[in-house]
N, C-alpha and C positions, 0 to 999 in steps of 0.2 A: 347556697346551703345558709344562709345567714335565719332566714325563716324556719328551717327545722331548727338550727340551733336555740333560737329563742325559744320555741315551742318546748326542747327538752331544757331549756333554764327553768321553766314553769312549772312543769311535770316535778322537777328536782325540789324545787320550791313548796311543792304542793300547792300551786293555787288552781291549777287542773288535775281533773283526774288522768286515768290512765284510759278510757273510752275518750275522752273529748279531747287526748293528743291524738290518737288515731283517725279519729275523724278530722281532725285539722289537717293532718300528714296528707288524708287520704285527699283534701281537698289541695294541697298544693301540688301532688304527684294528679291530679285531673286537667287542672290546668296545663300543665307541663306534656301531660300526653294529646293535649292540642296539636301540639307544636312538634310532635313527632311521629308524624305518621308511621305509620305501618310495626311500631314499635309495642311487642309483646310485652304487658306486665306480667302477664303469668302467675307467679305465687308471692305477688307482691303483696299483697293482702296478710299472707301468711309470714313475709319478714317482719311485715310489719308489728304484728301483733306476737311474735316470737319476738323480737328484741322488745318491747313496753314488756310483756311479762315477764321477761327478764329482769327488765330495771326496777319494775315496778314490786319483785320479792324482796327486794334490799330494804323497802321501805318501815317494813316492821323493825328490822335493825336499825336504821337509822333512829326511830322512834324511842326503842329502846335505850339506847346510847345516851340519849338528850336529854332523858332525866333520870340518870345517872347523877352520880354529886363530878360536877365537874373542880379540878382541883390544879394547882401549878405543878409541873412537872421537871424534874431537873434530876435524869437515876444514870449512872456509868455501869454498863455491864463488861463484864469478861465474858469472851463469847470465843468457842472453839473455829478459830477458820475451818476448820476442815468439813465443819457440817453444815448445811444449809440454813441459808437466813431468810426466815420467815415473817412476811408483813404482814398485818391483814387494817385497812382505815374503812371505818366507815361514818359516814357524814362528818365529814371534817375536811382540813389541807393539811399536806406534808410537804416541807425541803429536807431534800434528801443532800447532804454532804457526804464527799469523799473524806476521812479522816487517815493519819499516818500509825496512830496506835491501835494495837488486834484490840480492841473494843467498841463497844457500843455506847452513844449517849443518846439520850432522848432528853430533849427542853421543849417547852408549852406548857398549853393548859387545854384541858381535857377530860378523855374518861382514859387511861391507859393501865391495861395491864401485860403481864407477863405469864403466858400457861403453853406446856407443855414446849417451848423453844420456840414459841410465836408471839413477834410482838404485837399487841392488838390495841389499834389509838381507834379513838373516836368524840363525834360532838368535839370536837373544837381544833388548835391550830398547832402543828408539831413540829421542831428540827429534827432530822435524825441523823447524827455522823456515825459513819462506818466506814471501816476498812476494807480492802478487796477482800473476798468471797469467793469461794468457787460457783457456789451456786444460791441467785438470789431467788426469792421465787414473793410477787408481792401480788396482792388482791386489794382491789378497790371498789368498794360500794357507795355512791354517792361522795364526789369531793374532787379535787382538786390535788395532783401531784406533778411536784417539778423538781431541777434539782439536776443532779451527775452519780453514775452508778458504772462499778467497774467489776467484773467480774470474768469468768470462765463462762459460766452459762445462767440466761437470766429469763427470768417467764414472770409477763405481765400480764391481769386479768382484771378488766373492769366493766362493770354492772353498767355505773351510770356515771358520768365528769367527765374531765380533763386529765390527761397527762402531755407534760412536757419534758422531757430527761432528753440529758445528754448521754450516751450509752459505751461503754467499752467493752464488748464482749464477742466468744466465739459462736456463741449461740445465742440467738434472740427469739424467744418467742411471746407475739401477744396477740390477745384474744378479748375483744372490743364486743359489747353487746350496743350501749347507748352510748354515742361522746366523740370527740377529738383526741387523735392523737398527733404529736409531732417529737420524732426522734431524729436527734442531730446522731449520726454513726460518727463517734472518734477515728475509729479501725474497723475495719472490713470485716465480716462475720463471718465465719466459715458458710456458715446456713443462718439463714433469718424468715420466719413466716410471718406473715402479718394479715391480721383478719378483724374486718370490722363488721358488724349487722347495722347498725347505723351511724353515720358522723362522715366525718374529715378525718383524712389521714395525711402528714406533711412529713414527709422523709428529706434527708437530707444526708448527701453520700459522702463517706471522708473523701476527703484529699489523693489523688492518684488510684480513685478507686480502678479495683481488675475485679471485673464479674458481672454479673447479668443482673438485671429484674427483670421481672415477669410480672404482670399486673392484671386483675381479670376485676373489673367494675360491671355490676347489673346496670344501676341506677345511678346515672352521673358521669361526671367527668376525670378524663385523666390529663394531669399538666406534667410535661418534661422539660424540666429547666436546664438539666445537666442534657448536652447534647451528647448522642449513643455513637459510638463508632459503628456501630451495625444495629440496623434493627429489623428484628426475626420474627416472620408471623405476627406482625403490628403488634404484639404486645410482650414481646420480648427484647429486652432494649441492651445490649452488649458492649461493655466498654473494655479497651484494650486486648487482652485475650480470651477473656469473659471466662476465665477457668477457675482463679483462686477464690469463688465467693456467688453464692447465690442468695437474691431477695426474692419473695414471695410476698406480691402484695394485694389481697382480696378483699373488696369491700361489695356488698351487698345492694346498701342506699348510701352515697355519697362521693365526695370529689377523693381524688386521690393526686398528690404533688409529690414530682419527686424531682431533685435538687443538688 
């Protein structure tokens, strides 16, 4: 998927248009099709167009954020841990750290605002130190996010970019349009659903994982680095009893790795 990553990077940087990106991806898939006799692409065109349209829709926000005044940010915010914690980042990079105190610390350079209990970051690079919340909702529109998250319920949404996170949670939801997702599960979630339209997903299971992993990939490869105790219906991998955790991973175009 290196070719796809390069195309997505060019699109994110504005060096090619959405139409040009779609043509390049179609050319790559046509070459793959020559090697896959009998494979039915079906609605692959719709998949590509839908993902690109979703990603390109964030471009005006990125431009809007970049023309605002970039400033040095250093702020501490008292936060009610019972309330959901919302983060939105547009056209920037974010590192998340876990703090001991019940407050949020925002550091970095770029455009920052706090609106209706939503921290909004854009056009810059930030470090966010947060305690353990009950609910964390993070939305990324063009950029990179890495670090650690601890909460009871975690929701991740990405239009275009990369996420590399160490996550401790009971319930995990992740939806990506274009980009790569690397998730290191510190503990076993009761339930997790990870969906990607275009890109790669790497999921690292916790040690002594007891549960099942269900994979569904329309166009791409599935790599299982962690040997399962039982394999059911070719795409359901069961570890130990398989009863304590369920992880569903689906990708329309890209590769999935489970380790």
